[in-house]
Biotite code that builds the C-alpha atoms (Angstrom):
import biotite.structure as struc

atoms = struc.array([
    struc.Atom([0.000, 0.000, 0.000], chain_id="A", res_id=1, res_name="MET", atom_name="CA", element="C"),
    struc.Atom([2.813, 2.379, 0.919], chain_id="A", res_id=2, res_name="GLU", atom_name="CA", element="C"),
    struc.Atom([4.492, 1.666, -2.421], chain_id="A", res_id=3, res_name="ALA", atom_name="CA", element="C"),
    struc.Atom([1.296, 2.498, -4.272], chain_id="A", res_id=4, res_name="LYS", atom_name="CA", element="C"),
    struc.Atom([0.912, 5.806, -2.458], chain_id="A", res_id=5, res_name="ARG", atom_name="CA", element="C"),
    struc.Atom([4.521, 6.673, -3.260], chain_id="A", res_id=6, res_name="THR", atom_name="CA", element="C"),
    struc.Atom([4.087, 5.801, -6.910], chain_id="A", res_id=7, res_name="ALA", atom_name="CA", element="C"),
    struc.Atom([0.843, 7.808, -7.020], chain_id="A", res_id=8, res_name="PHE", atom_name="CA", element="C"),
    struc.Atom([2.568, 10.881, -5.493], chain_id="A", res_id=9, res_name="ALA", atom_name="CA", element="C"),
    struc.Atom([5.490, 10.589, -7.897], chain_id="A", res_id=10, res_name="ASP", atom_name="CA", element="C"),
    struc.Atom([3.078, 10.444, -10.801], chain_id="A", res_id=11, res_name="HIS", atom_name="CA", element="C"),
    struc.Atom([1.381, 13.693, -9.815], chain_id="A", res_id=12, res_name="TRP", atom_name="CA", element="C"),
    struc.Atom([4.699, 15.406, -9.076], chain_id="A", res_id=13, res_name="ALA", atom_name="CA", element="C"),
    struc.Atom([5.931, 14.452, -12.539], chain_id="A", res_id=14, res_name="TRP", atom_name="CA", element="C"),
    struc.Atom([2.664, 15.687, -14.070], chain_id="A", res_id=15, res_name="ALA", atom_name="CA", element="C"),
    struc.Atom([2.953, 19.012, -12.258], chain_id="A", res_id=16, res_name="ALA", atom_name="CA", element="C"),
    struc.Atom([6.562, 19.382, -13.357], chain_id="A", res_id=17, res_name="MET", atom_name="CA", element="C"),
    struc.Atom([5.564, 18.579, -16.924], chain_id="A", res_id=18, res_name="SER", atom_name="CA", element="C"),
    struc.Atom([2.902, 21.302, -16.843], chain_id="A", res_id=19, res_name="LYS", atom_name="CA", element="C"),
    struc.Atom([5.422, 23.837, -15.532], chain_id="A", res_id=20, res_name="ASP", atom_name="CA", element="C"),
    struc.Atom([7.933, 22.785, -18.145], chain_id="A", res_id=21, res_name="THR", atom_name="CA", element="C"),
    struc.Atom([5.325, 23.025, -20.896], chain_id="A", res_id=22, res_name="ALA", atom_name="CA", element="C"),
    struc.Atom([4.276, 26.465, -19.682], chain_id="A", res_id=23, res_name="ALA", atom_name="CA", element="C"),
    struc.Atom([7.899, 27.558, -19.684], chain_id="A", res_id=24, res_name="GLY", atom_name="CA", element="C"),
    struc.Atom([8.351, 26.264, -23.208], chain_id="A", res_id=25, res_name="LEU", atom_name="CA", element="C"),
    struc.Atom([5.241, 28.079, -24.339], chain_id="A", res_id=26, res_name="ARG", atom_name="CA", element="C"),
    struc.Atom([6.498, 31.291, -22.713], chain_id="A", res_id=27, res_name="ALA", atom_name="CA", element="C"),
    struc.Atom([9.859, 30.852, -24.387], chain_id="A", res_id=28, res_name="THR", atom_name="CA", element="C"),
    struc.Atom([8.216, 30.274, -27.734], chain_id="A", res_id=29, res_name="CYS", atom_name="CA", element="C"),
    struc.Atom([6.110, 33.413, -27.379], chain_id="A", res_id=30, res_name="THR", atom_name="CA", element="C"),
    struc.Atom([9.103, 35.513, -26.330], chain_id="A", res_id=31, res_name="GLN", atom_name="CA", element="C"),
    struc.Atom([11.385, 34.496, -29.201], chain_id="A", res_id=32, res_name="VAL", atom_name="CA", element="C"),
    struc.Atom([9.460, 36.370, -31.930], chain_id="A", res_id=33, res_name="PRO", atom_name="CA", element="C"),
    struc.Atom([9.352, 39.538, -29.794], chain_id="A", res_id=34, res_name="SER", atom_name="CA", element="C"),
    struc.Atom([13.152, 39.780, -29.620], chain_id="A", res_id=35, res_name="ILE", atom_name="CA", element="C"),
    struc.Atom([13.746, 38.919, -33.273], chain_id="A", res_id=36, res_name="LEU", atom_name="CA", element="C"),
    struc.Atom([13.365, 42.562, -34.438], chain_id="A", res_id=37, res_name="PRO", atom_name="CA", element="C"),
    struc.Atom([15.898, 43.681, -31.840], chain_id="A", res_id=38, res_name="VAL", atom_name="CA", element="C"),
    struc.Atom([18.369, 41.037, -32.972], chain_id="A", res_id=39, res_name="ILE", atom_name="CA", element="C"),
    struc.Atom([17.760, 42.036, -36.608], chain_id="A", res_id=40, res_name="LEU", atom_name="CA", element="C"),
    struc.Atom([18.392, 45.734, -35.888], chain_id="A", res_id=41, res_name="VAL", atom_name="CA", element="C"),
    struc.Atom([21.606, 44.940, -34.012], chain_id="A", res_id=42, res_name="ILE", atom_name="CA", element="C"),
    struc.Atom([22.725, 42.716, -36.879], chain_id="A", res_id=43, res_name="PHE", atom_name="CA", element="C"),
    struc.Atom([22.006, 45.320, -39.539], chain_id="A", res_id=44, res_name="LEU", atom_name="CA", element="C"),
    struc.Atom([23.678, 48.200, -37.724], chain_id="A", res_id=45, res_name="PHE", atom_name="CA", element="C"),
    struc.Atom([26.536, 46.087, -36.547], chain_id="A", res_id=46, res_name="GLY", atom_name="CA", element="C"),
    struc.Atom([27.298, 44.801, -40.008], chain_id="A", res_id=47, res_name="CYS", atom_name="CA", element="C"),
    struc.Atom([26.511, 48.017, -41.908], chain_id="A", res_id=48, res_name="GLY", atom_name="CA", element="C"),
    struc.Atom([29.008, 50.811, -42.688], chain_id="A", res_id=49, res_name="PRO", atom_name="CA", element="C"),
    struc.Atom([30.052, 52.919, -39.714], chain_id="A", res_id=50, res_name="LYS", atom_name="CA", element="C"),
    struc.Atom([29.213, 56.620, -39.856], chain_id="A", res_id=51, res_name="THR", atom_name="CA", element="C"),
    struc.Atom([30.226, 59.732, -37.959], chain_id="A", res_id=52, res_name="ILE", atom_name="CA", element="C"),
    struc.Atom([28.774, 63.241, -37.716], chain_id="A", res_id=53, res_name="VAL", atom_name="CA", element="C"),
    struc.Atom([31.189, 65.882, -38.993], chain_id="A", res_id=54, res_name="VAL", atom_name="CA", element="C"),
    struc.Atom([31.047, 69.669, -38.999], chain_id="A", res_id=55, res_name="GLU", atom_name="CA", element="C"),
    struc.Atom([31.126, 71.163, -42.490], chain_id="A", res_id=56, res_name="VAL", atom_name="CA", element="C"),
    struc.Atom([32.533, 74.714, -42.782], chain_id="A", res_id=57, res_name="PRO", atom_name="CA", element="C"),
    struc.Atom([30.600, 77.463, -44.589], chain_id="A", res_id=58, res_name="PRO", atom_name="CA", element="C"),
    struc.Atom([30.615, 77.212, -48.362], chain_id="A", res_id=59, res_name="ARG", atom_name="CA", element="C"),
    struc.Atom([31.519, 80.911, -48.664], chain_id="A", res_id=60, res_name="ILE", atom_name="CA", element="C"),
    struc.Atom([34.234, 82.441, -46.473], chain_id="A", res_id=61, res_name="ASP", atom_name="CA", element="C"),
    struc.Atom([33.583, 86.150, -45.904], chain_id="A", res_id=62, res_name="LEU", atom_name="CA", element="C"),
    struc.Atom([36.812, 86.984, -44.080], chain_id="A", res_id=63, res_name="GLN", atom_name="CA", element="C"),
    struc.Atom([38.831, 87.835, -47.233], chain_id="A", res_id=64, res_name="PRO", atom_name="CA", element="C"),
    struc.Atom([36.464, 90.755, -47.896], chain_id="A", res_id=65, res_name="TYR", atom_name="CA", element="C"),
    struc.Atom([37.628, 92.642, -44.807], chain_id="A", res_id=66, res_name="GLY", atom_name="CA", element="C"),
    struc.Atom([35.054, 95.017, -43.348], chain_id="A", res_id=67, res_name="THR", atom_name="CA", element="C"),
    struc.Atom([31.663, 94.395, -44.954], chain_id="A", res_id=68, res_name="ILE", atom_name="CA", element="C"),
    struc.Atom([28.921, 97.010, -44.996], chain_id="A", res_id=69, res_name="GLY", atom_name="CA", element="C"),
    struc.Atom([25.396, 95.955, -44.070], chain_id="A", res_id=70, res_name="VAL", atom_name="CA", element="C"),
    struc.Atom([22.419, 98.044, -45.157], chain_id="A", res_id=71, res_name="VAL", atom_name="CA", element="C"),
    struc.Atom([19.336, 97.706, -42.988], chain_id="A", res_id=72, res_name="GLU", atom_name="CA", element="C"),
    struc.Atom([16.869, 95.357, -44.660], chain_id="A", res_id=73, res_name="PHE", atom_name="CA", element="C"),
    struc.Atom([14.022, 97.107, -46.449], chain_id="A", res_id=74, res_name="THR", atom_name="CA", element="C"),
    struc.Atom([10.288, 96.482, -46.555], chain_id="A", res_id=75, res_name="SER", atom_name="CA", element="C"),
    struc.Atom([7.106, 98.358, -47.432], chain_id="A", res_id=76, res_name="ASP", atom_name="CA", element="C"),
    struc.Atom([5.626, 97.567, -44.012], chain_id="A", res_id=77, res_name="ARG", atom_name="CA", element="C"),
    struc.Atom([5.642, 100.170, -41.219], chain_id="A", res_id=78, res_name="PRO", atom_name="CA", element="C"),
    struc.Atom([7.233, 97.984, -38.551], chain_id="A", res_id=79, res_name="ASP", atom_name="CA", element="C"),
    struc.Atom([10.635, 97.480, -36.935], chain_id="A", res_id=80, res_name="ASN", atom_name="CA", element="C"),
    struc.Atom([11.105, 93.941, -38.202], chain_id="A", res_id=81, res_name="LEU", atom_name="CA", element="C"),
    struc.Atom([13.757, 95.248, -40.621], chain_id="A", res_id=82, res_name="ASN", atom_name="CA", element="C"),
    struc.Atom([16.057, 96.076, -37.708], chain_id="A", res_id=83, res_name="GLN", atom_name="CA", element="C"),
    struc.Atom([15.458, 92.697, -36.061], chain_id="A", res_id=84, res_name="VAL", atom_name="CA", element="C"),
    struc.Atom([16.041, 90.844, -39.326], chain_id="A", res_id=85, res_name="ALA", atom_name="CA", element="C"),
    struc.Atom([19.289, 92.718, -40.022], chain_id="A", res_id=86, res_name="THR", atom_name="CA", element="C"),
    struc.Atom([20.654, 91.963, -36.547], chain_id="A", res_id=87, res_name="GLN", atom_name="CA", element="C"),
    struc.Atom([19.697, 88.304, -36.758], chain_id="A", res_id=88, res_name="LYS", atom_name="CA", element="C"),
    struc.Atom([21.436, 87.958, -40.116], chain_id="A", res_id=89, res_name="PHE", atom_name="CA", element="C"),
    struc.Atom([24.677, 89.431, -38.781], chain_id="A", res_id=90, res_name="MET", atom_name="CA", element="C"),
    struc.Atom([24.601, 87.343, -35.602], chain_id="A", res_id=91, res_name="SER", atom_name="CA", element="C"),
    struc.Atom([23.944, 84.151, -37.573], chain_id="A", res_id=92, res_name="LEU", atom_name="CA", element="C"),
    struc.Atom([26.908, 84.773, -39.880], chain_id="A", res_id=93, res_name="VAL", atom_name="CA", element="C"),
    struc.Atom([29.273, 85.738, -37.055], chain_id="A", res_id=94, res_name="GLN", atom_name="CA", element="C"),
    struc.Atom([28.248, 82.666, -35.050], chain_id="A", res_id=95, res_name="ALA", atom_name="CA", element="C"),
    struc.Atom([29.816, 80.536, -37.792], chain_id="A", res_id=96, res_name="SER", atom_name="CA", element="C"),
    struc.Atom([32.507, 83.034, -38.861], chain_id="A", res_id=97, res_name="GLN", atom_name="CA", element="C"),
    struc.Atom([33.488, 84.985, -35.725], chain_id="A", res_id=98, res_name="PRO", atom_name="CA", element="C"),
    struc.Atom([36.231, 86.972, -37.443], chain_id="A", res_id=99, res_name="ASN", atom_name="CA", element="C"),
    struc.Atom([33.914, 88.561, -39.990], chain_id="A", res_id=100, res_name="VAL", atom_name="CA", element="C"),
    struc.Atom([33.609, 92.326, -39.448], chain_id="A", res_id=101, res_name="ARG", atom_name="CA", element="C"),
    struc.Atom([30.395, 94.163, -40.247], chain_id="A", res_id=102, res_name="PHE", atom_name="CA", element="C"),
    struc.Atom([29.857, 97.903, -40.530], chain_id="A", res_id=103, res_name="LEU", atom_name="CA", element="C"),
    struc.Atom([26.204, 98.890, -40.120], chain_id="A", res_id=104, res_name="GLU", atom_name="CA", element="C"),
    struc.Atom([25.298, 101.506, -42.738], chain_id="A", res_id=105, res_name="LEU", atom_name="CA", element="C"),
    struc.Atom([21.757, 102.237, -41.535], chain_id="A", res_id=106, res_name="GLY", atom_name="CA", element="C"),
    struc.Atom([18.559, 102.405, -43.593], chain_id="A", res_id=107, res_name="PRO", atom_name="CA", element="C"),
    struc.Atom([18.808, 102.492, -47.373], chain_id="A", res_id=108, res_name="MET", atom_name="CA", element="C"),
    struc.Atom([17.215, 105.931, -47.798], chain_id="A", res_id=109, res_name="ASP", atom_name="CA", element="C"),
    struc.Atom([19.600, 107.533, -45.300], chain_id="A", res_id=110, res_name="GLN", atom_name="CA", element="C"),
    struc.Atom([22.599, 105.854, -46.913], chain_id="A", res_id=111, res_name="LEU", atom_name="CA", element="C"),
    struc.Atom([21.616, 107.091, -50.364], chain_id="A", res_id=112, res_name="LEU", atom_name="CA", element="C"),
    struc.Atom([21.059, 110.579, -48.977], chain_id="A", res_id=113, res_name="GLY", atom_name="CA", element="C"),
    struc.Atom([24.556, 110.545, -47.469], chain_id="A", res_id=114, res_name="ALA", atom_name="CA", element="C"),
    struc.Atom([26.124, 109.965, -50.896], chain_id="A", res_id=115, res_name="VAL", atom_name="CA", element="C"),
    struc.Atom([23.685, 112.176, -52.772], chain_id="A", res_id=116, res_name="GLY", atom_name="CA", element="C"),
    struc.Atom([22.001, 109.457, -54.796], chain_id="A", res_id=117, res_name="ARG", atom_name="CA", element="C"),
    struc.Atom([18.384, 108.347, -55.167], chain_id="A", res_id=118, res_name="ASP", atom_name="CA", element="C"),
    struc.Atom([18.978, 104.657, -55.914], chain_id="A", res_id=119, res_name="ARG", atom_name="CA", element="C"),
    struc.Atom([21.645, 102.005, -55.312], chain_id="A", res_id=120, res_name="MET", atom_name="CA", element="C"),
    struc.Atom([23.259, 101.799, -58.752], chain_id="A", res_id=121, res_name="ASP", atom_name="CA", element="C"),
    struc.Atom([26.911, 101.265, -59.690], chain_id="A", res_id=122, res_name="ARG", atom_name="CA", element="C"),
    struc.Atom([27.867, 104.887, -59.046], chain_id="A", res_id=123, res_name="GLU", atom_name="CA", element="C"),
    struc.Atom([26.159, 104.851, -55.663], chain_id="A", res_id=124, res_name="ALA", atom_name="CA", element="C"),
    struc.Atom([27.977, 101.646, -54.707], chain_id="A", res_id=125, res_name="LEU", atom_name="CA", element="C"),
    struc.Atom([31.324, 103.155, -55.611], chain_id="A", res_id=126, res_name="GLN", atom_name="CA", element="C"),
    struc.Atom([30.583, 106.227, -53.540], chain_id="A", res_id=127, res_name="MET", atom_name="CA", element="C"),
    struc.Atom([29.513, 104.093, -50.573], chain_id="A", res_id=128, res_name="VAL", atom_name="CA", element="C"),
    struc.Atom([32.700, 102.041, -50.865], chain_id="A", res_id=129, res_name="GLY", atom_name="CA", element="C"),
    struc.Atom([34.875, 105.150, -50.896], chain_id="A", res_id=130, res_name="THR", atom_name="CA", element="C"),
    struc.Atom([33.013, 106.981, -48.134], chain_id="A", res_id=131, res_name="ARG", atom_name="CA", element="C"),
    struc.Atom([32.832, 104.066, -45.708], chain_id="A", res_id=132, res_name="TYR", atom_name="CA", element="C"),
    struc.Atom([35.927, 102.120, -46.851], chain_id="A", res_id=133, res_name="ASN", atom_name="CA", element="C"),
    struc.Atom([34.079, 98.868, -47.522], chain_id="A", res_id=134, res_name="VAL", atom_name="CA", element="C"),
    struc.Atom([34.813, 96.575, -50.454], chain_id="A", res_id=135, res_name="ALA", atom_name="CA", element="C"),
    struc.Atom([31.411, 94.875, -50.357], chain_id="A", res_id=136, res_name="THR", atom_name="CA", element="C"),
    struc.Atom([27.972, 95.387, -48.827], chain_id="A", res_id=137, res_name="ILE", atom_name="CA", element="C"),
    struc.Atom([24.953, 93.246, -48.013], chain_id="A", res_id=138, res_name="PHE", atom_name="CA", element="C"),
    struc.Atom([21.436, 94.399, -48.844], chain_id="A", res_id=139, res_name="THR", atom_name="CA", element="C"),
    struc.Atom([18.181, 92.663, -48.035], chain_id="A", res_id=140, res_name="GLY", atom_name="CA", element="C"),
    struc.Atom([14.485, 93.064, -48.762], chain_id="A", res_id=141, res_name="ALA", atom_name="CA", element="C"),
    struc.Atom([11.513, 91.169, -47.388], chain_id="A", res_id=142, res_name="TYR", atom_name="CA", element="C"),
    struc.Atom([7.774, 91.092, -48.063], chain_id="A", res_id=143, res_name="GLU", atom_name="CA", element="C"),
    struc.Atom([4.897, 90.064, -45.819], chain_id="A", res_id=144, res_name="ILE", atom_name="CA", element="C"),
    struc.Atom([1.485, 89.344, -47.281], chain_id="A", res_id=145, res_name="SER", atom_name="CA", element="C"),
    struc.Atom([-1.827, 90.190, -45.675], chain_id="A", res_id=146, res_name="ASP", atom_name="CA", element="C"),
    struc.Atom([-3.370, 87.446, -43.551], chain_id="A", res_id=147, res_name="VAL", atom_name="CA", element="C"),
    struc.Atom([-5.226, 85.095, -45.893], chain_id="A", res_id=148, res_name="ARG", atom_name="CA", element="C"),
    struc.Atom([-8.232, 83.087, -44.650], chain_id="A", res_id=149, res_name="PRO", atom_name="CA", element="C"),
    struc.Atom([-8.829, 79.575, -45.966], chain_id="A", res_id=150, res_name="GLN", atom_name="CA", element="C"),
    struc.Atom([-11.993, 77.533, -45.342], chain_id="A", res_id=151, res_name="ILE", atom_name="CA", element="C"),
    struc.Atom([-12.292, 73.761, -45.796], chain_id="A", res_id=152, res_name="ARG", atom_name="CA", element="C"),
    struc.Atom([-15.474, 71.737, -45.483], chain_id="A", res_id=153, res_name="VAL", atom_name="CA", element="C"),
    struc.Atom([-15.245, 68.052, -44.576], chain_id="A", res_id=154, res_name="GLY", atom_name="CA", element="C"),
    struc.Atom([-16.300, 65.397, -47.076], chain_id="A", res_id=155, res_name="GLU", atom_name="CA", element="C"),
    struc.Atom([-19.293, 64.485, -44.943], chain_id="A", res_id=156, res_name="ASP", atom_name="CA", element="C"),
    struc.Atom([-20.260, 68.184, -44.692], chain_id="A", res_id=157, res_name="LEU", atom_name="CA", element="C"),
    struc.Atom([-20.394, 67.914, -40.885], chain_id="A", res_id=158, res_name="THR", atom_name="CA", element="C"),
    struc.Atom([-17.107, 69.652, -40.112], chain_id="A", res_id=159, res_name="SER", atom_name="CA", element="C"),
    struc.Atom([-15.600, 72.975, -41.119], chain_id="A", res_id=160, res_name="VAL", atom_name="CA", element="C"),
    struc.Atom([-12.021, 74.107, -40.666], chain_id="A", res_id=161, res_name="ARG", atom_name="CA", element="C"),
    struc.Atom([-10.850, 77.658, -41.227], chain_id="A", res_id=162, res_name="ALA", atom_name="CA", element="C"),
    struc.Atom([-7.225, 78.800, -41.120], chain_id="A", res_id=163, res_name="THR", atom_name="CA", element="C"),
    struc.Atom([-5.487, 82.124, -41.550], chain_id="A", res_id=164, res_name="ALA", atom_name="CA", element="C"),
    struc.Atom([-1.996, 82.100, -43.055], chain_id="A", res_id=165, res_name="THR", atom_name="CA", element="C"),
    struc.Atom([0.657, 84.643, -43.869], chain_id="A", res_id=166, res_name="VAL", atom_name="CA", element="C"),
    struc.Atom([3.321, 84.411, -46.573], chain_id="A", res_id=167, res_name="ARG", atom_name="CA", element="C"),
    struc.Atom([6.780, 85.927, -46.150], chain_id="A", res_id=168, res_name="MET", atom_name="CA", element="C"),
    struc.Atom([9.735, 86.201, -48.519], chain_id="A", res_id=169, res_name="SER", atom_name="CA", element="C"),
    struc.Atom([13.322, 87.368, -48.076], chain_id="A", res_id=170, res_name="LEU", atom_name="CA", element="C"),
    struc.Atom([16.002, 88.198, -50.658], chain_id="A", res_id=171, res_name="ALA", atom_name="CA", element="C"),
    struc.Atom([19.646, 89.046, -49.893], chain_id="A", res_id=172, res_name="LEU", atom_name="CA", element="C"),
    struc.Atom([22.477, 90.322, -52.095], chain_id="A", res_id=173, res_name="LYS", atom_name="CA", element="C"),
    struc.Atom([26.233, 90.637, -51.611], chain_id="A", res_id=174, res_name="HIS", atom_name="CA", element="C"),
    struc.Atom([27.516, 93.453, -53.838], chain_id="A", res_id=175, res_name="LEU", atom_name="CA", element="C"),
    struc.Atom([31.029, 94.627, -54.708], chain_id="A", res_id=176, res_name="GLU", atom_name="CA", element="C"),
    struc.Atom([31.300, 98.398, -54.310], chain_id="A", res_id=177, res_name="THR", atom_name="CA", element="C"),
    struc.Atom([34.128, 98.926, -56.795], chain_id="A", res_id=178, res_name="LYS", atom_name="CA", element="C"),
    struc.Atom([32.475, 97.270, -59.782], chain_id="A", res_id=179, res_name="THR", atom_name="CA", element="C"),
    struc.Atom([28.812, 96.948, -58.791], chain_id="A", res_id=180, res_name="GLY", atom_name="CA", element="C"),
    struc.Atom([29.000, 93.205, -59.432], chain_id="A", res_id=181, res_name="VAL", atom_name="CA", element="C"),
    struc.Atom([26.617, 90.923, -57.547], chain_id="A", res_id=182, res_name="THR", atom_name="CA", element="C"),
    struc.Atom([28.893, 88.428, -55.805], chain_id="A", res_id=183, res_name="LEU", atom_name="CA", element="C"),
    struc.Atom([26.087, 86.345, -54.309], chain_id="A", res_id=184, res_name="TRP", atom_name="CA", element="C"),
    struc.Atom([22.312, 86.389, -54.055], chain_id="A", res_id=185, res_name="THR", atom_name="CA", element="C"),
    struc.Atom([19.698, 84.102, -52.587], chain_id="A", res_id=186, res_name="ASN", atom_name="CA", element="C"),
    struc.Atom([16.027, 84.200, -51.652], chain_id="A", res_id=187, res_name="SER", atom_name="CA", element="C"),
    struc.Atom([13.422, 82.097, -49.863], chain_id="A", res_id=188, res_name="ARG", atom_name="CA", element="C"),
    struc.Atom([9.735, 82.288, -49.085], chain_id="A", res_id=189, res_name="GLU", atom_name="CA", element="C"),
    struc.Atom([7.366, 80.440, -46.816], chain_id="A", res_id=190, res_name="GLY", atom_name="CA", element="C"),
    struc.Atom([3.818, 80.290, -45.522], chain_id="A", res_id=191, res_name="GLN", atom_name="CA", element="C"),
    struc.Atom([2.808, 79.945, -41.868], chain_id="A", res_id=192, res_name="TRP", atom_name="CA", element="C"),
    struc.Atom([-0.541, 79.632, -40.038], chain_id="A", res_id=193, res_name="PRO", atom_name="CA", element="C"),
    struc.Atom([-1.469, 82.349, -37.556], chain_id="A", res_id=194, res_name="VAL", atom_name="CA", element="C"),
    struc.Atom([-5.029, 81.251, -36.630], chain_id="A", res_id=195, res_name="ALA", atom_name="CA", element="C"),
    struc.Atom([-7.207, 78.116, -36.739], chain_id="A", res_id=196, res_name="ARG", atom_name="CA", element="C"),
    struc.Atom([-10.924, 77.590, -36.167], chain_id="A", res_id=197, res_name="ILE", atom_name="CA", element="C"),
    struc.Atom([-12.605, 74.195, -36.485], chain_id="A", res_id=198, res_name="GLY", atom_name="CA", element="C"),
    struc.Atom([-15.964, 72.524, -35.823], chain_id="A", res_id=199, res_name="THR", atom_name="CA", element="C"),
    struc.Atom([-16.574, 68.791, -35.537], chain_id="A", res_id=200, res_name="GLY", atom_name="CA", element="C"),
    struc.Atom([-19.598, 66.508, -35.993], chain_id="A", res_id=201, res_name="PRO", atom_name="CA", element="C"),
    struc.Atom([-20.510, 66.972, -32.327], chain_id="A", res_id=202, res_name="GLY", atom_name="CA", element="C"),
    struc.Atom([-20.809, 70.712, -32.746], chain_id="A", res_id=203, res_name="GLY", atom_name="CA", element="C"),
    struc.Atom([-17.720, 71.540, -30.696], chain_id="A", res_id=204, res_name="GLY", atom_name="CA", element="C"),
    struc.Atom([-15.608, 74.519, -31.721], chain_id="A", res_id=205, res_name="ILE", atom_name="CA", element="C"),
    struc.Atom([-11.836, 74.734, -31.360], chain_id="A", res_id=206, res_name="SER", atom_name="CA", element="C"),
    struc.Atom([-10.034, 78.040, -31.766], chain_id="A", res_id=207, res_name="VAL", atom_name="CA", element="C"),
    struc.Atom([-6.317, 78.739, -32.009], chain_id="A", res_id=208, res_name="GLY", atom_name="CA", element="C"),
    struc.Atom([-5.178, 82.325, -32.456], chain_id="A", res_id=209, res_name="VAL", atom_name="CA", element="C"),
    struc.Atom([-1.752, 83.915, -32.226], chain_id="A", res_id=210, res_name="SER", atom_name="CA", element="C"),
    struc.Atom([-0.582, 87.481, -32.715], chain_id="A", res_id=211, res_name="ASP", atom_name="CA", element="C"),
    struc.Atom([1.068, 87.644, -36.176], chain_id="A", res_id=212, res_name="PRO", atom_name="CA", element="C"),
    struc.Atom([3.387, 90.442, -35.087], chain_id="A", res_id=213, res_name="GLN", atom_name="CA", element="C"),
    struc.Atom([4.810, 88.297, -32.311], chain_id="A", res_id=214, res_name="GLU", atom_name="CA", element="C"),
    struc.Atom([5.340, 85.332, -34.616], chain_id="A", res_id=215, res_name="ARG", atom_name="CA", element="C"),
    struc.Atom([6.862, 87.267, -37.525], chain_id="A", res_id=216, res_name="TYR", atom_name="CA", element="C"),
    struc.Atom([10.214, 87.348, -35.754], chain_id="A", res_id=217, res_name="VAL", atom_name="CA", element="C"),
    struc.Atom([10.276, 83.545, -35.599], chain_id="A", res_id=218, res_name="GLY", atom_name="CA", element="C"),
    struc.Atom([9.196, 83.264, -39.229], chain_id="A", res_id=219, res_name="PHE", atom_name="CA", element="C"),
    struc.Atom([11.901, 85.715, -40.284], chain_id="A", res_id=220, res_name="MET", atom_name="CA", element="C"),
    struc.Atom([14.535, 83.777, -38.371], chain_id="A", res_id=221, res_name="GLU", atom_name="CA", element="C"),
    struc.Atom([13.608, 80.627, -40.287], chain_id="A", res_id=222, res_name="GLN", atom_name="CA", element="C"),
    struc.Atom([13.941, 82.491, -43.583], chain_id="A", res_id=223, res_name="LEU", atom_name="CA", element="C"),
    struc.Atom([17.342, 83.909, -42.619], chain_id="A", res_id=224, res_name="ILE", atom_name="CA", element="C"),
    struc.Atom([18.607, 80.461, -41.644], chain_id="A", res_id=225, res_name="ASN", atom_name="CA", element="C"),
    struc.Atom([17.627, 79.193, -45.078], chain_id="A", res_id=226, res_name="ALA", atom_name="CA", element="C"),
    struc.Atom([18.803, 82.177, -47.137], chain_id="A", res_id=227, res_name="VAL", atom_name="CA", element="C"),
    struc.Atom([22.191, 82.516, -45.392], chain_id="A", res_id=228, res_name="ALA", atom_name="CA", element="C"),
    struc.Atom([22.926, 78.780, -45.515], chain_id="A", res_id=229, res_name="TYR", atom_name="CA", element="C"),
    struc.Atom([26.119, 79.358, -47.545], chain_id="A", res_id=230, res_name="ASP", atom_name="CA", element="C"),
    struc.Atom([27.659, 81.459, -44.766], chain_id="A", res_id=231, res_name="PHE", atom_name="CA", element="C"),
    struc.Atom([27.137, 79.135, -41.788], chain_id="A", res_id=232, res_name="ARG", atom_name="CA", element="C"),
    struc.Atom([28.498, 75.769, -40.838], chain_id="A", res_id=233, res_name="HIS", atom_name="CA", element="C"),
    struc.Atom([26.322, 72.678, -40.690], chain_id="A", res_id=234, res_name="HIS", atom_name="CA", element="C"),
    struc.Atom([26.617, 69.015, -39.795], chain_id="A", res_id=235, res_name="TYR", atom_name="CA", element="C"),
    struc.Atom([26.554, 65.935, -41.995], chain_id="A", res_id=236, res_name="GLU", atom_name="CA", element="C"),
    struc.Atom([26.655, 62.198, -41.347], chain_id="A", res_id=237, res_name="ARG", atom_name="CA", element="C"),
    struc.Atom([29.368, 60.527, -43.397], chain_id="A", res_id=238, res_name="ARG", atom_name="CA", element="C"),
    struc.Atom([30.620, 56.994, -43.763], chain_id="A", res_id=239, res_name="ALA", atom_name="CA", element="C"),
    struc.Atom([33.895, 56.094, -42.074], chain_id="A", res_id=240, res_name="VAL", atom_name="CA", element="C"),
    struc.Atom([36.455, 54.841, -44.652], chain_id="A", res_id=241, res_name="PRO", atom_name="CA", element="C"),
    struc.Atom([37.383, 51.222, -44.197], chain_id="A", res_id=242, res_name="GLU", atom_name="CA", element="C"),
    struc.Atom([40.966, 50.596, -43.128], chain_id="A", res_id=243, res_name="GLN", atom_name="CA", element="C"),
])
């Protein structure tokens, strides 16, 4: 009788162990697919070409030009964004090329009045170069459109979305005072939202409004970063040569 009880207990112990083992195997089998993507990523990156991030110097070095005149950017808008834009351009360039020297020449109309001219032609450039002892100057002009509303109706006609956007453009020139030659020019434009109003099927209304004047500075900074790309350093990821 004792032998039977022992055999019976061993049988159930083995059965319990078999269930635990089977559960462990099932858990292992379910975990293997979840780690396969990780193993694959490690394999691909480990076996792929090695790369490093390198700093690339500006495409155009402005230091050989000596002192460079900067005319305050012009616009037909009665605001002070022209002063902000001019300062941001100079600070962006000098952040990448600290040894570049700028001479601020003030607004265009005052500069032309100082040399007795009514427009910036070749003769005016030569006179500016002689008067202020600069071999080259930067000029800039930007435009800001009126706020433009746009209305979109959903396909099911139960929702309406209205947005207000503004378009800005910026053009810069680098001119040689002795010859009047344009050494470099670039321009960019962009469109940004300044207000949003939307209604959904449930009748709810969402409103998002921002002061365009406060955001114009940020928009202008984005344009300057793009337009003056040739004068600032940037970073690139490059492959490491195999030894």
